[in-house]
C-alpha positions in Angstrom: -14.2 28.1 45.7 -15.5 26.3 49.0 -17.5 24.2 47.3 -15.0 23.1 45.0 -12.7 22.3 47.4 -14.9 20.1 49.9 -15.4 18.3 46.1 -12.4 17.6 45.5 -10.5 16.5 49.2 -13.7 14.0 49.6 -13.5 13.0 45.2 -10.0 12.2 46.6 -10.5 9.8 49.4 -13.4 8.4 47.9 -11.1 6.7 44.9 -7.9 6.0 47.8 -10.0 4.2 50.1 -13.0 3.2 47.9 -11.7 -0.4 48.0 -9.9 -0.5 51.3 -12.6 -1.6 53.5 -14.3 -5.5 52.6 -17.6 -6.1 53.6 -16.8 -8.1 57.5 -20.0 -9.7 59.2 -19.3 -11.4 62.4 -20.8 -15.4 62.7 -21.8 -16.5 65.8 -22.9 -19.9 67.1 -25.9 -21.3 66.6 -27.0 -24.5 66.9 -26.7 -27.3 64.2 -27.5 -31.0 63.8 -26.7 -30.9 67.4 -23.6 -28.9 67.4 -23.0 -25.5 67.7 -22.5 -23.8 64.7 -22.7 -20.2 63.4 -24.8 -18.0 61.5 -24.1 -15.4 59.2 -24.7 -11.6 59.3 -26.2 -11.8 62.8 -29.1 -8.6 63.5 -26.6 -6.4 65.5 -29.2 -6.1 68.5 -28.6 -9.8 69.9 -27.0 -9.7 72.9 -23.5 -11.8 71.6 -22.2 -8.2 70.8 -20.0 -7.3 73.4 -21.2 -4.3 75.1 -18.8 -2.5 77.4 -20.2 -1.7 80.9 -20.6 1.8 81.1 -17.2 3.2 83.7 -14.7 1.7 81.3 -14.7 5.2 79.4 -12.9 5.9 82.5 -11.8 3.4 83.9 -10.1 1.8 80.8 -7.8 5.0 80.4 -4.2 4.1 82.5 -4.5 0.3 79.9 -5.8 2.3 76.8 -2.7 4.8 77.0 0.1 2.3 78.3 -0.5 0.5 75.1 -0.6 3.6 72.6 3.0 3.8 74.3 4.0 -0.3 74.8 2.8 -1.2 70.6 5.1 2.3 69.2 8.1 0.8 70.2 7.0 -2.4 69.0 8.8 -3.9 66.1 6.8 -4.4 63.7 5.6 -0.6 64.6 9.3 1.3 64.4 9.1 1.9 60.9 5.8 4.2 61.6 7.7 5.3 64.4 10.4 6.4 61.7 7.9 7.4 58.8 6.5 9.5 61.7 9.5 11.4 62.8 11.1 11.4 59.1 7.2 13.3 57.8 7.2 15.4 60.8 10.2 16.6 61.0 9.9 17.5 57.1 6.9 19.2 57.7 9.2 21.2 60.8 11.7 22.4 58.0 8.7 23.7 55.5 6.2 25.1 58.2 6.4 28.9 57.2 6.6 28.6 53.5 3.4 25.8 54.1 1.7 28.5 56.7 2.1 31.1 54.7 0.9 30.1 51.7 -2.1 28.8 53.1 -2.5 32.5 54.4 -2.4 34.5 51.3 -4.9 31.8 50.3 -7.6 32.4 53.1 -6.7 36.4 52.7 -7.5 36.5 48.8 -10.7 34.7 49.0 -13.7 36.1 50.0 -15.5 32.6 50.1 -13.6 31.3 52.3 -12.8 33.9 54.8 -14.7 32.1 57.7 -13.8 28.6 56.4 -11.2 28.2 58.7 -14.0 29.7 61.5 -16.1 26.7 60.8 -13.6 24.1 60.1 -12.0 23.7 63.6 -16.0 22.9 65.1 -14.9 19.4 63.4 -12.1 18.6 65.6 -13.6 19.9 69.1 -14.1 17.0 71.2 -17.4 18.4 71.8 -18.2 17.2 68.8 -17.0 14.0 69.0 -18.9 13.6 71.9 -22.1 14.8 70.0 -21.0 12.0 67.9 -20.3 9.3 71.0 -23.1 10.3 72.4 -26.2 10.4 69.9 -25.0 6.2 69.2 -25.4 5.5 72.3 -28.5 7.3 73.0 -29.4 5.0 69.7 -28.7 1.8 71.0 -30.5 2.3 74.3 -33.6 3.7 73.1 -33.7 0.7 70.0 -31.7 -2.0 71.5 -28.8 -2.2 69.3 -26.3 -3.4 71.0 -23.3 -1.6 68.3 -24.9 1.3 67.8 -24.8 1.3 71.9 -21.0 0.0 71.9 -19.8 2.7 69.3 -20.7 5.3 71.0 -19.3 4.0 74.7 -16.4 3.3 72.8 -15.9 7.3 71.6 -16.7 8.3 74.4 -13.4 6.1 75.9 -11.6 7.1 72.5 -11.9 11.0 73.2 -11.0 11.0 76.6 -7.8 8.3 76.5 -6.8 10.4 73.6 -7.3 13.9 75.3 -4.6 12.7 78.3 -2.2 12.2 76.2 -2.1 14.8 73.6 -2.3 17.1 76.9 1.1 15.5 78.6 2.3 15.4 75.1 1.3 19.3 74.9 3.1 20.4 78.5 6.2 18.1 77.4 6.8 19.6 73.9 5.4 23.5 74.7 6.0 24.3 70.7 4.5 27.8 70.0 1.6 27.6 67.7 1.5 30.0 64.8 -0.6 33.2 66.9 2.3 33.5 69.0 5.4 32.6 67.6 9.0 34.4 67.6 10.7 32.6 65.3 9.5 31.5 61.7 7.8 27.6 63.0 7.8 28.0 66.7 10.1 27.9 69.7 10.1 24.5 71.2 9.7 25.5 75.0 10.5 21.6 76.5 8.5 21.6 80.2 6.8 24.9 80.1 6.0 26.3 83.6 2.3 25.1 84.2 0.9 28.4 85.4 1.9 30.3 82.3 0.5 27.7 80.4 -2.5 28.3 81.7 -2.5 31.6 81.3 -1.2 31.8 77.7 -1.7 28.3 76.2 -1.4 29.3 72.3 2.8 30.6 73.7 2.8 26.2 74.1 0.4 23.8 73.3 0.8 23.8 69.1 2.2 19.7 69.2 0.5 17.4 68.5 -3.1 18.9 67.6 -5.8 18.1 69.3 -8.1 18.3 67.2 -6.9 16.3 64.8 -6.1 13.9 67.1 -10.2 13.2 68.4 -11.2 13.3 65.0 -8.7 10.5 64.1 -9.5 8.6 66.9 -13.5 9.1 66.4 -13.5 8.0 63.1 -10.9 5.2 63.7 -13.7 3.6 66.3 -16.5 3.9 64.3 -14.8 3.1 61.2 -13.9 -0.2 63.2 -17.0 -1.4 64.4 -18.5 -0.9 60.5 -16.6 -2.3 58.7 -18.4 -3.2 56.3 -19.6 0.7 55.6 -17.1 1.7 53.0 -18.4 5.2 52.8 -17.2 6.3 56.3 -13.1 6.4 55.9 -13.8 8.6 52.6 -16.0 11.2 54.1 -14.2 11.2 57.4 -10.5 11.7 56.5 -12.2 14.5 54.2 -13.3 16.1 56.9 -10.5 15.5 58.6 -8.0 16.8 55.3 -10.6 20.4 56.3 -10.5 20.3 59.5 -6.6 20.4 59.6 -6.4 23.3 56.6 -8.7 25.4 59.0 -6.7 24.8 62.1 -3.6 26.5 59.9 -5.4 29.3 58.3 -7.0 30.4 62.2 -3.3 30.0 62.8 -3.8 27.2 65.7 -1.3 24.7 64.1 1.3 24.1 62.0 1.4 21.2 59.8 4.0 19.2 61.8 1.8 18.8 64.0 -0.7 16.6 62.4 1.2 13.6 61.3 1.7 12.3 65.5 -1.6 13.7 66.4 -2.9 11.2 63.5 -1.2 8.3 64.6 -2.6 8.3 68.1 -5.9 8.8 66.3 -5.8 5.8 65.0 -3.5 3.6 67.5 -5.9 4.4 70.5 -8.7 3.6 68.2 -7.3 0.9 67.2 -6.5 -0.4 71.3 -10.1 0.5 71.6 -11.8 -1.8 69.5 -9.6 -4.9 69.5 -11.7 -5.6 72.8 -14.4 -6.8 70.1 -12.5 -8.8 68.5 -10.9 -10.9 71.8 -14.7 -11.0 72.4 -14.8 -12.8 69.2 -12.5 -15.0 69.3 -13.4 -16.1 72.4 -16.2 -16.7 70.8 -15.1 -19.2 68.2 -13.5 -21.1 70.3 -16.9 -21.4 71.8 -18.0 -22.4 68.4 -15.6 -25.6 68.7 -17.5 -27.4 70.9 -19.6 -30.6 69.7 -22.7 -32.0 71.5 -24.2 -35.6 71.3 -26.6 -37.5 72.9 -26.8 -41.9 72.6 -28.8 -43.9 74.5 -27.2 -46.4 77.0 -28.5 -49.9 78.4 -27.6 -51.3 81.5 -29.1 -54.5 82.7 -30.8 -52.7 85.3 -32.7 -50.2 82.9 -31.4 -47.4 80.6 -29.9 -43.8 79.6 -28.8 -40.9 77.2 -25.1 -40.4 77.6 -23.9 -37.4 76.0 -21.1 -36.6 74.9 -19.0 -33.1 74.7 -16.3 -32.4 72.8 -14.1 -28.8 72.1 
């Protein structure tokens, strides 16, 4: 039964996302006929690949958080905020029924008894830090700057996203299913810090840090490797399995997920947007033209260099 569910989720995501990405190749400057032109499909370990400085995964955190907040309330994104709010409200209303259905399903299937226990590991920040570390280690050892950048940005996304999620949890104070004193859990806004630390399941449900962390990592990896069409289908499939496991383990309600996914995605996009900014500056540099021509004077001559940009 477990294998069938996993195969079904992966198949659905592959069908949905198989056509969503087109192969994207970076172009970088090369000198052609005295002009700076472009070389297609360069090797990923060439020096011009933008790599964040080692400390930026910490020092960029304030700007990342500010960027997520400011972007959320722009006119272009207000409709997305509306979708998330509407979906969250609808799921809150149905949380008692959906949670009960998942619990019953898992309870009645012995093969799925430990499914939730192992599924929640995928959203543990340790796993995402480990993935980032592997990318960075590979990039450092083999001189692959693209892999090194991916590893550093994964770490940055997990840290920035984690701080934001913790702030929201401590503001909303929603009961998890494990400690729910009502159908869909009571919201105790701005709970006492000491009480929160001593009994976190009573306050930490909204939003889901596990799912948000996973989304941030998947977004960073997919943005750095846009030509790999399998990253999103596989990543989103694993996130679906993670979400069901979190509900089955009484850690979260389904309504904890929409905002979590939105936060993780936004952090990933903001962090990887720096790659595009650097690329655009290089494309501007690509417009530089250089030419040489002889110059003859009464007392000699020389070579004149002309530059246009």
